[in-house]
N, C-alpha and C positions, 0 to 999 in steps of 0.2 A: 504494498499499500504505500501510495505517496505521502508526503509531509504534509501537516496542515498549509503550512506555507506554500504550499505547491498548489494546493485548492484553492487558498485565497488569491492568489495573482492570477490562477485561471478563470474563477468566477467575480474578478472584482474589475470592471470594465476602467471605472475611475481611476485605478491605479496605474494604467497603460495607455490611456488616451489623457494627455495632459490639457488637452482642451475642452473637456467636459464640461466645465463649468460656463464655457461660452455657448454651448449648445442648449443648455438648461435656462440660460438667458433670452435666447433667440426665440425658444421655444413657447415660453412665458409671455414674450413681448408681441410675437405673431400672433399667437392665442388671442391674445386682447383685441388686436387688431381685428382677427375675424369676427369675434363676438360684437363689437363694435358697429361692422359694416355689414354682415351678412343678416338675413333673417333666418329667426330660429325660435326655437321655444326652452328656454334655460329650466334649468332646476327641476325636472319632472320628478315626482316621487315615485318610485316602483318598489317600494319596500316600504317599512315603517322606521329603520334606523336613519340616524341624521346624513350618513354618507350614501344611504342607497336613493342616489340620484342620477339623472342625466341629463345632457344636451340633446336635442334633436335638432337637425340641419335638413328639414325637407326641401324636394325640388320638384317642381313638377313634371308629369310623364317620367318619374323615376323608374328607371330600369332595375336596381338594388337599393336595399337599405344595408348599408356597412355598421355592424355593431361593432364598436372599437374598445378596446382592454388595454388600459397603459400599462408600462412595466414600471419599474423601481423596485424590484425585489419584494413584491407585496408590501414594503413598508414605508414608500416613498412617493411622490407627486398626486397629482389631482387632476381630475378632468379638465380644469381649467387650463392645465399647461399644455392641451392637446387639441385643443378647437383649430389651430392651423391646417390640420390635416383636413378639414373641410371642403375650403373653399375651390381647389382645384377639383374635388370628386365633385362635389355639386353642381360646377360646370359641365361635367361630361354626365348628367341625370342619375348621379350615384347620390342619394340622401345617406346622411352619416347622423347615427348615435353616439356620443361620445360617454360611456360609462363610468361613474364614479364607483367605488367601494369602498369601506373600511379597512384600514392600514393594520398590519401586526406591528407591536406586539397586542395590540388591543383585543384583535382575533386573530382567529389560527386561520391558517391557507385554506383549510376545508371547509370554513366559513365563509370566506371569500368567493370560494366556488360556487358555493349555493346562493350568494347574493347574485352573482352574474347569471347562472340559471334564471332567477328570479325575474333579473332585468329583462333577459330575452322573452320570457313568458308574457311579461307588461307589455311589451313591445307589439308582440304576435298580437296580442288581444286588443290593445290600443291603437294600433295601425290606423284602422279605418278614420279614428276621429281627426288624423293628420294627412288625410288624403293617401294615404300607403297603403289601402286594402288591396289585397292579392300582390303585393309588392314582394320578390323572393328576397330572404336574408342573406348576406354575407357576414360570417365574422371574421374578424382581425384582432392582431395583438401585436405586442412587440415584448422580448424579453419577458419577466412574470407576465404580461398580457399575453405572449407566444403559448405560455403553460396555458392560461385559463382558456384560450381557443381552443387548445387539445382536450380540455376538459370536457367543452362543452359539446365535442365529437364523440364524448364517451357516456354523455346522458341520457337516461333514458325518459325521453320528451314525451311519452305518453302519461307519466305521473303529473306533467306541466300542463297537459290539454294543447300540446304543440305538437301538430304532424311531422315528422322529421323532414319530409320534402317540401316544408317551407321554408328550410334552409340550404340553400344552393350551392354555398363553396366556402371555404376560408383561406385566409393568409396568416401564417404564423413566422414572425420575422425575429429570427435570434431567441428562440424559446427553449425552454428548460423542461424536459419531459420525463428525468430519471432524478427525483432529488435528492436520492440517497449522498451524493457527494457535498451536499450542502449541509452536512451535519458535521463537516469540519471547517467550515469557514467561522469567522469570529461574528458577523451577523446573525449568525442562527441564534445568537441570544436572545433575539426578538423574533424568529422565525418559530423557535422551540420545536424543532424537528428531532424527532429521535428515528431509527430502524423502521419501527412498525408505523408511525404517522408519514415520514417519507414515502413509504411505496405507498400506502393508501392513499396518496397525492400525486402519486406518479403515473401519467397516460402510459408510459410504455409497459406496466403492469394491466390494464385495462384492453377492452373489447371496442371497437369504434362502433356507436348506434347508427351514426349517418353514414350515406354512401356517397355524399358529395365530395368533388376533389378537393383535397387540404394542402395548399402550395405550402413548401418550406424553404425560407430564406435564410442566410447567415452571410455577413459580411466577411469579406476574402479576407481580412485582415485582424478577424477575430480571433481568440485566442483555441486552441487546438479543442478544449472540453465543448465549447458553444458549436465547435462544427461535429464532435462526436455527438451529441446530445440530439441534433437534428437527424443524423445517421441512423442512432437508434430506432427515433420514433418509423423513419422511413421502413427500417426492417421489421420492425413491430407492426405496422399497420400498411402492409403492400396494397391492400386494396383501395386504400385512399390517398395516400402518398406514393407518388412515382419516383421523386428524385426531388433532390437538395438543389436550390440556387444558390449559386457563389455569388454575391453581388460587387462587382469589382471596383479596389480601391475604397471600400467602405469597412468602416470598423464599427463597435456594437453602436454608438448613437446614430452616426449618419446614415445606418442601415435603414433606418424607418424612413428616411425621404423617399425610399421607392414606395410605401405604402401611398404618399401622398401625391406620386406619378401615373396618372393612369395609361400612359406609355410605359412604364417600367415593364422588367421581364416578370414581375411576382404578379400584376395583373393581365399580362399577355397568356401567361399559363394559366391563370385561374379562367377567364373568359372563354379561352379556347375550349373548356369543358363545360362551362356553366351556359353558353349560350349566348347570343347578342345581348 
């Protein structure tokens, strides 16, 4: 087994991307501009907790509704940091819902996963109110949000009165699918993972309930472990994950730009399968 210091470096992108704080500032600034300029429905409550809210950016004649789960190792960031994803997608007739959720250590990862399921169920049943009736859903996420995206693929949606065919595809960028290595990192003090809970929250040990395409992507400059994580899910779920896309010249943080670019490789791979 590798030393804890090795896991710390492999799983801590802030240590290897010196300009990370610049990306966080850019995200927050551009997100505010998006909320100030783009018509949307802010802070819609999908549950009862104070963090169980989402922002909905609908567009007329919407082709899809992208439900986005943000990253931050389940312990950082907020939906308000990611509104910048919406404008270029809305311009291409893709409506966007940016989901908030409670953060560790106040809650466990399993509770966050359940919140995200509630968000999708709420959106499915509330969509007609916002002109999105019969619009197929896409699920997308980055880093911890990539993990949550995969967890949605392993959800028994009949329990939430959501037909699986309502979800037409997904994009997971720099996702985490086997959480056992995170037991070794310092920030597990917030995650509170042990072997049992890590396995219970790991999509690689589950069976997908959806048959829609799930596109996996990792920045070419990311650590070997982030690349291995996506390869693991591809191997575990060959029926929905056909390949892992390496995003050229991308590290962990600018890899997310691909989701905001309707012409990027991740969108091309997804829409080739999901339809027009």
